[in-house]
N, C-alpha and C positions, 0 to 999 in steps of 0.2 A: 917572439917579437910581436905577434898579434896581441898578446896579453899586455905587453908594455904600452902599445898604442892605446889599448882600451883604458888602462889606468890613467894615462895622460889625458885622454878625452874626458874621463870622469872628473879629473882635477880641474880641467878648464871650464866645465859647465857648472860646477858646484859654486853656489854663491860664496863670496869671500867671507861673509860673516859666519858661515858654518864651520870654518876650518879648524878652530880650536875649541869647539863647543861640546864635543862628546864626552869630555871629562866631567866628573861630578863637580858641581859648582862649589866654590869656596864659601865659607860663611860670611856674613854681612860685612861689607865695608861701607858703601853708600851707593844707592841706586836711584838717582833722581829721574831716570827715564821711566821708572815704574810709577804709575799714577797714585797707587796707594801709599807707597813709601814717601813720595813727594808730598802728598797731602798730610800725612801723619806727622811730618816734621822730624822724623827720626834721623834724617841727614843733618839736622841742625844740632850738633853735639852740645852746644852751649845752652840752648833754650828748649829745643824740641823734646829731648829725653826727659826733661823735668815736667813736661806737660803730656804725660802718657795718654790721658783721656782724649786727646785730639784724635786718636785713631778711631774713636767711635763715630766721628763725623766723616769718615773716609770710606765707608762701605760702598761696594759695587754690587751689581747684579741683584738677584732675587733676595739675597740676604742683607741688602743695604740698610734696612730699618733696624737691624740688630745694633743696639748700643750698649749691651751688656750691663756692667755696673757703673756706667757713667754718672748716674744720679746719686750714687752712694759714696761711701767712704773708701779710702785706700785700706786694704788689709794686707799685712806683710806676713808671709809664711816664714817662720823661723826654725821649723823642725823638718827633718827629712824622713822621719819615721811614720808609720801608719799602724799604731799599736792596738786600736780598738775601733771596729767598724760600727759599733752601736753607740758608744760614748766617746767620740774622738776628742782628744784634749785640744785646748786652744793652742794656736801656733802651727797646727798641722793643716795641710791642704784640705783634708777631708772636713775638718771643722769649718773651714771658710766656705766651701762650696755648698754646704747644706743650709746655711743661714737663710732666713726669710727676706731680709732687707737687701737692696742692691749693694754689691761690693765689687771693687776693682782690686783683684788679688795679684800681688807681686811677691817676689822672693828675695829674701835678705842676702842670699849667697847662692853660688852654684849648688845644685841639689840633685840627688839621685833618689827618687822616691820609689820604693818597691811596694806596690799595693798588695794588701792582704785580701781584699775583696774589691768588687767593682766600685768605682768612684761615682756616686750618684749626685748629679748637679741639681740645684734648685734654680729657679728663674732669676733673671736680672743679675747675672754674674759675668765677669771677665776674668779668665785665667791669662795673665800676662807675664810670660817668661823672658821677654826681650831684655837683652843685656846680661843675662845669666845663662849658664849651661844647665838647663832644667830637663832632666830625663825622667820620664814616668814609665815604669815597667812593672812586671809582676802579674797580678791577678786580674784578668778580665777587662781592664781598660776603663775609659771614661764613658759614663752612661748619661745620655741626654734623653730623658723619658717624660713625655707629657709636660714639657716646660717650654718657655719661650724667652727670647731676648738673651742670647748667650753669645759671647765671643771667646774663642780659644786661640791664643796667638803665642808664638815664640817658644814652643815646647817640643821636645823629642818624645815620641811615643813608640815603643818598640818591645818586642818579645813578650807580648801579652799571651797568657794561657787561660784556658777555661777554668772557672772556679764557681763557687756558689754553695748551695745547700747550707745556707748560713743566714743569720740575721744581719741586716745592713740598714743604717739610718739614712733617710732621704730628706729630713727636715728636723728642726729642733723638737717638733711635736710628734714625729712619726718615724717608726722603723718597722721593718717587717721581714718575713722570710723571703729569700731570693733563691730561685732554682739555679740549675747549672747554666752558666753563660757559654757563649760560643768562643770567646777569646778574641773579640774584635779590639782594634785600637781605640776607635771612637765609634760609638753606636748611638744613632739618632733615630728615635722611633716614637710611636704612640701619639701622633698628632703634635709633635714638637714643631715650632715655627720661629721665624726670625732668628736664625742661627748663622754664625759666620766663623769659619775655620780659616785662619790666615797664618802664613809663615810658620807652619809646623813641619817637622821632619818625621816621617812615619815609615816603619819597615818591620818585616819579620814577625808578624803576629800569627796566632793560630788560625784565625779565620780572616775576616776582612780588615783592611786598614781603616776604612771609613764605610760604614753601612748606614743608609738613610732609607727607612722603611715605615710601613704602617701609618700612612696618611700624614706624614711630615712634609712640610713645605716652607717656602720662602727661605732658601738656604744658599749660601755661597761658600765654595771651597776655593781659596786663592793662595798663590805664592807658596804652595806646599811642595816638598820634595819627597818623592816616593821611591823606594828601592827594595830589592831583595824580598819579593813576595809573589805569591801565586795569584790570589783573587783580591785585587786592589780595592775596588769601590763598587758596592752594590746599591743601586737606586731602585727600590721597589721590592716588596716582600715576596710576592708570588704571582704567577700568571692569573690566578683566580681572585686575587685581592684587588678588586676594581676600585676600592677607595683610594688607591695610590694615583688615580687619575688627577687628583688635585695637586700632586707634587710638582713643584717648580724649583729647579736647581741650576745654579750657574757654576761652572768650573772654569777658572780663568787664571792665567799666568803661572800655571803649575809646571814643574819639571818632573817628568816621568823617567826615572833613572834606570840604573842597571838591574838586570835579573828580575824583570817583571814579566809575568806570564799572560795575564788576561784581566778583564774587567777594569778598563781605564777610561770610562766606566762601563758597567753593564746595567741597562735600564729596563724597567717595566712600566707601562701605562703612562707615565708622567711626561713632563716637558723638560728637556735637558739642553742647556746651552754649553758648548765647548768653545772657549774664546781664547786665542793667543796662548795656547799651551805648547809645550815642547816635548817631543818624544824622540830623543836623539839616539837611544840605545835599542830601538826595536822592541819586540815583544816575542813571547813564546808562541802562543796560539793566535791571539788577536789583540787589538787595542780597544776598539769601541764595539760593544755588543748589546744585544737585547732580545726581548720577546714580548708578546702581548701589546705590540704596537705603541711603543713610546715615540714621542716626537724628539728627534735628535738634530740639533742645528749646530753644525761645525763651521766656524769662521776663523780664518787667520791663524791656524795652527800649523806646526811643522811636524810632519810624520816621516821618520827615517825608518824604513823597513829593515827587518833583520836580514842577514845574508841567506838564510834558509829560503830557497826558491818557492817552497810550498806555503810560506807564511807571509807573503807580501801584502795580502789584503788587510786593510785597516779594520774593516767591519766584519761582524759575524752575527748571524741570526740563529739563536739557540733553539734547536729542536723544532724548527718550523720550515715548511717548504715555501716556495716562492709565492704561491697563491695566498698565503696568509700575511705576507709582509710587503708585497709589492705596492700596496696602496698606502702604506705607512710612510710618513714624511721623515726621511733621513737625508739631510742636505749637506753639501760641502761647498763653501764659497771662499775663494782666496786662500785655501789651504795649500801649503807647499808639500809635495810628495817627492821624497828622495829615496834613492836606492831601490826603485821599483815599486814603491808603495802605491796602493790604489784604494780608493774609497767608493764602494758601491752605493750609489744614491737610489732613492725610491720615493714614491708618492708624488704629490703635486708641489709646486713651488710654494713657499710660505712667506706671506707678506707681513706678518706680525713684526712690530718694532722690537728690537733687542732691548734687554734690560740694562745695558751699559754701552759705553762707547767702545769701538773696535780700533785697536792699534794696527799699524802696518805689519804684515807678516814678516817683513825684513827686520823689524824691531824685536821679534820674539826672543831671540837669543839674549839680547840685552835685558829685556823685560823679566826673564826668568833666571838671570845669572846669579841672583842671590836668593833663590827660592829655598825654603827651609827655615829652621829656627834661627833667629837673629841673636847670636852670641859671639 
C-alpha cells in the first residue's frame, strides 16, 4: 500500500509535459517551437525545403558563424560507395568534401555509405542529409582537422570502428599517410573552428560519438539524438593540454537517449554551455563530467536520473579531490531535476552573457521532440 501511495505521489508532482517523453523521438514532422527549425524554413514544405541554404543563417551558440558551403554551389552525391580514399571518383561523398571551393553537399537518394577510411573534410563545406535517410558507417568516421566553417546536418553516424595505416586524400592537392584512428563518429581537432553539428543521429561507435579536442573552438552541437554508447562526447584533449582553454562549445536542444553511460559531455579546460537539453533515460555513471577546471554552465535542461540509487548525481569530477575542483565554476540554473537527480555546483557565480537565448525549461520536451536526422 505504501508503494502505491508513493507511485501516486510521483505521478501527481511530475510535470504533465514529461508524461510521454521518455520514448525515443520519432523522426521529423515539423517543429515550429524549435528556433533553428523555425528559422531554417524546413517546416515550409512548399518553399523552405527548396531553399536549404537558409539554414546557414540560423546558427546559435558559439558555432553560429559557421555557414558551411553557403557561398558555393550545390553538389549532389549520387553514389553510395567509397572505392578509393586517395582518388575518390566524382559523385561520392569523399570527392565532395575534399574540394577546395565552398560546397553545399546534398544526396540524390537515401544512402548507406560504408567508409573504407576516415572521411577528411576540407573547409567551407555543408553535409546536408535532410529529407533523405543518409547513414554513414564503417571506418573511423568524419574527420574535421585544422579546418573551419563546417556544417554537418541531417545524417546518421553509427558503428564506426578504428582504421588507418593507409593513404587518405584531404584536398585535391594533398594526400598522406594516416595512422590508426580511434573510431569516433565525428572528430573535431587541431584548431578547427566555426563548426556546427545539427540534427544528426549518433550511436554505437568504438570511441566517442563526438570528440572536440586540441584547441578547437567556436562550436555548436544542436538538435542531435544520442543513444547506445559508452563515452558520448569529449571536450578537451587531456588535463595537461592547456591550449584547450580557448575552447568554447554550446550544446543545445539535444536528446540524450537510451543506454548512455557517461560523457554527456566530459570537459577539460574550456568553456561549455549546456542549454535546453533533455536527458530522459538517465545515465550509467554520470551525465556531465570533467577535470582540469572547465567552466560548465547548465541552464534550462531536464535531467531524469536513473533508478540506480548510487547514480543520481548528474555531475562527476574525474580523478580529482574536492580541493582541486571546488573553485571551478560549474553552475546550474533553471534545470529540472527528476527522479532524484542532483547537480553539484561549485565555484563563484558567473555573470558572462550566454551565447544564445534560453527557452523555458517547460518547453524542453517540445524543443527536443524531433532531435536527430530529419528524414
